[in-house]
C-alpha positions in Angstrom: 113.7 149.2 62.6 116.7 150.5 60.3 116.8 149.3 57.0 119.8 147.3 57.4 118.8 145.7 60.5 115.2 144.5 58.5 117.5 143.3 55.7 119.3 141.4 58.3 116.3 139.8 59.7 114.8 139.0 56.6 117.7 137.5 55.2 117.5 134.9 58.1 114.0 134.1 57.3 114.8 133.4 53.5 117.7 131.6 54.6 116.2 129.1 56.6 113.1 129.1 54.3 115.3 128.3 51.5 117.2 125.3 53.0 113.4 123.7 53.8 112.6 124.3 50.4 115.8 122.4 49.1 115.4 119.5 51.3 111.8 119.3 50.6 112.5 118.6 46.9 115.1 116.1 48.1 113.5 112.6 47.1 116.0 110.3 48.8 115.9 112.4 52.2 111.7 112.0 51.5 112.2 108.2 51.0 114.4 107.9 54.2 112.0 109.9 56.3 109.4 107.4 55.2 111.2 104.5 56.3 112.2 106.0 59.5 108.8 106.8 60.3 107.6 103.1 59.3 110.4 102.2 61.8 109.5 104.5 64.8 105.6 103.6 64.4 106.4 99.6 64.1 108.3 99.6 67.6 107.0 99.1 70.5 109.6 100.3 72.4 110.3 104.1 73.8 111.6 106.2 71.0 114.9 107.8 72.6 115.8 110.9 71.2 119.5 112.2 71.9 121.3 115.3 70.8 124.1 117.5 72.5 124.2 121.3 72.6 121.5 122.6 70.2 120.9 119.4 68.9 119.9 118.4 72.3 117.6 121.4 72.2 115.9 120.5 69.4 115.7 116.9 70.5 113.8 117.7 73.7 111.2 119.7 71.4 110.7 116.4 68.9 110.2 114.3 72.3 107.5 116.5 73.3 105.9 116.4 69.6 106.2 112.7 69.1 104.6 112.4 72.5 101.8 114.5 71.9 101.1 112.9 68.5 100.7 109.5 70.2 104.1 108.1 70.3 105.7 107.3 73.8 109.5 109.2 73.4 112.4 110.1 75.9 114.9 112.7 75.6 118.4 110.9 76.3 121.6 112.9 77.1 124.6 111.2 75.3 126.5 112.5 78.4 124.3 111.0 80.9 124.0 107.8 78.7 127.9 106.9 79.5 127.2 107.1 83.4 124.3 104.8 83.9 121.2 106.6 81.6 121.8 103.9 79.0 119.7 101.7 80.8 116.1 103.7 79.6 116.9 102.3 76.5 114.5 99.4 76.0 114.7 96.2 73.9 112.9 97.3 70.8 113.7 101.3 71.5 114.5 103.0 68.3 117.3 105.6 69.0 116.5 109.3 67.1 120.2 110.7 67.7 120.8 114.4 66.3 124.1 116.1 65.0 124.8 118.4 62.2 128.4 117.5 62.3 128.0 113.8 63.3 131.2 113.9 64.5 130.1 114.8 68.3 132.6 112.7 70.5 129.7 112.6 73.5 127.5 110.1 71.1 130.5 107.2 70.4 129.4 105.4 73.9 125.7 105.4 72.6 126.1 104.4 68.9 128.2 101.4 70.7 125.6 100.9 72.8 122.9 100.3 70.0 124.9 98.4 67.8 125.7 96.2 70.4 122.2 95.4 71.7 120.7 95.7 68.2 118.8 98.9 68.5 118.4 100.6 65.4 119.7 104.2 65.0 118.0 106.9 62.9 120.8 109.5 62.3 119.8 113.0 61.6 122.8 114.7 60.6 123.9 117.1 57.3 126.5 114.1 56.1 125.6 110.5 55.1 129.6 109.7 55.4 129.8 111.3 59.0 130.6 108.7 62.0 126.9 109.1 62.8 125.7 108.7 59.1 128.1 105.2 58.9 126.3 104.3 62.5 123.0 104.6 61.3 120.5 102.3 60.1 118.5 105.2 58.2 120.1 108.3 57.5 118.3 111.8 57.6 121.1 113.6 55.6 119.8 117.1 55.0 123.3 118.5 53.2 125.1 121.5 54.5 123.5 124.8 53.8 124.6 128.2 54.9 124.2 129.2 58.4 121.7 132.3 58.6 123.9 133.8 61.6 125.7 136.8 59.9 129.3 135.3 60.6 127.8 131.5 59.3 128.6 130.0 62.2 125.7 130.0 65.4 123.4 126.9 64.3 120.5 128.6 63.1 120.0 127.1 59.9 120.5 123.5 60.7 118.9 123.5 63.5 115.6 124.7 61.7 116.3 122.0 59.2 116.3 119.2 62.1 113.5 120.6 63.9 111.3 120.7 60.5 112.5 117.5 59.0 112.0 116.1 62.4 108.5 117.5 62.9 107.7 115.7 59.6 109.2 112.2 60.8 106.4 112.7 63.9 103.6 113.6 61.9 104.3 110.7 59.5 104.4 108.6 62.4 101.4 109.6 63.7 99.6 108.9 60.5 101.1 105.6 60.3 99.3 104.6 63.8 96.2 106.3 62.6 96.2 109.2 65.6 92.6 110.6 65.6 91.5 114.4 66.7 90.1 112.6 69.9 93.3 110.8 70.9 95.3 114.3 70.4 92.4 115.8 73.2 93.5 112.7 75.3 96.7 114.2 75.3 95.9 117.7 75.4 93.4 118.2 77.9 94.1 121.6 79.0 94.5 124.7 77.4 93.1 126.4 74.4 93.6 122.9 72.0 91.9 121.0 74.7 89.1 123.2 74.8 88.2 122.8 71.2 88.6 119.3 70.8 86.0 119.0 73.9 82.8 117.5 73.7 79.8 119.9 73.7 78.5 117.7 76.3 81.6 118.3 78.6 81.2 122.4 78.3 77.5 123.0 78.4 75.2 124.5 81.0 73.2 122.0 81.8 69.4 122.6 81.1 68.5 122.2 84.7 70.2 125.1 85.3 69.5 127.0 82.6 67.3 130.1 83.2 64.3 130.3 81.0 61.9 132.8 79.8 58.5 132.1 78.1 58.2 132.9 74.3 55.6 135.4 74.3 57.1 137.2 77.7 57.7 141.4 77.0 61.4 141.6 75.8 61.9 143.8 78.9 61.2 141.2 81.0 63.9 138.8 79.3 66.2 142.4 79.0 66.0 142.4 83.1 66.2 138.5 83.3 69.5 138.6 81.7 70.8 141.3 83.8 70.6 139.6 86.6 71.6 135.7 85.6 75.2 135.6 85.0 74.7 132.9 82.6 74.8 135.6 79.5 71.6 133.4 78.0 68.1 132.7 78.5 66.5 129.5 77.1 63.0 130.5 75.0 60.2 127.9 76.1 56.8 127.9 74.6 55.5 128.6 77.9 57.6 128.7 81.2 57.0 124.9 81.6 57.1 123.2 78.4 59.2 122.2 75.2 62.1 124.7 74.5 62.3 126.5 71.6 65.6 128.6 71.1 68.0 130.4 72.9 68.3 134.4 73.8 71.8 135.6 74.6 72.8 138.8 76.1 72.8 141.0 73.1 69.6 142.0 74.1 70.7 144.3 76.5 72.8 146.4 74.0 69.5 147.4 72.0 67.5 150.1 72.5 65.3 150.0 76.2 62.4 152.2 74.6 61.9 149.6 71.6 62.3 146.6 74.2 59.2 147.6 75.8 57.1 147.3 72.8 58.0 143.8 71.8 58.2 140.0 72.8 60.8 137.8 73.1 59.6 136.1 70.3 60.2 139.1 68.2 63.8 139.4 68.9 64.8 135.8 69.3 65.7 133.5 66.7 63.5 130.8 67.3 65.2 128.3 65.1 68.4 127.5 67.3 71.4 126.1 66.4 71.6 122.4 67.4 74.5 120.6 67.8 75.1 117.0 69.5 76.0 116.0 72.9 79.2 114.6 71.0 79.9 117.7 68.6 83.3 118.9 69.5 83.6 122.1 70.6 85.3 123.7 67.5 83.0 122.1 65.4 80.0 123.6 67.3 81.9 127.2 67.4 82.0 127.3 64.0 78.4 126.5 63.5 77.4 129.3 65.7 80.0 131.9 63.8 78.0 130.8 60.4 75.0 131.6 62.6 76.0 134.5 63.8 74.5 133.7 67.3 76.6 133.1 70.6 74.9 130.3 72.3 73.3 127.0 71.0 71.2 124.0 72.1 72.9 120.6 72.7 70.6 117.5 72.6 71.2 114.0 73.2 70.9 110.8 71.0 66.9 111.2 70.9 66.8 115.1 69.7 65.8 116.1 73.3 67.4 119.5 74.6 69.9 118.4 77.4 71.5 121.7 77.9 73.6 125.4 76.2 76.5 125.6 74.7 78.0 129.1 75.1 80.5 130.0 72.1 82.9 131.8 74.5 83.7 128.1 76.3 84.3 126.8 72.9 88.1 127.8 73.1 
């Protein structure tokens, strides 16, 4: 990248970051966000988020953020609202309306409907004295800031501010309603986030499906068993049919075969394995395994009995 282009890129980032830091120090805005969060959190109906153009794209993103943090929400396009979609607004719905200028013409029918039906409006806009600002019960006015576009025209800084303030509002709402990690997992069962918040008991290999080896067996025998099994580990027992005392992972296969021929499983394995509860989150279990430098751990039930093995690779 050329030096002038690098400077341009840096200027965009610095301009938008400076705007965020400015509004972060605006006590009046912070107070308004807090009041808006209380209003949304105490509403028992769907939060309606609306905007046109770039503000509409931001609104859709905020709907996803609110939903993922436990607040039911929906996007409403103001133009479609004038053609029947006003029916999606519930009796107790709060409207979060985005418009940098606050003068977007398509908002007029939506704002009039809200006033007529008593739905409170939270306006996310640059100016509290704009049409949107005056129609709002609570105004999140972030002021006017230089757009990061080289011509100062394309919505850049203003949309970044709208996203940041909207995120702050969503997080504040989640705090008020007491949103917990387990709630987050309930709404994010898929992907890495979902895996990290899953319980160890749902990700483990059940003990009856775990290949095992005796603690006093030759290490070379363990290496051969690991090469055959596709689990990547062996549970270690005091004898082949008795108490489980450890876990041996496939790391043994990277050792010198000659060295393995002269030692037992007990000499190469940690017989004090990492133990996690069946209700431990995968993220927490993963951290414990990383700290211990192991790639698998035993999962135990409420009585302390090993019931499975959890591999670090399955923890997200």
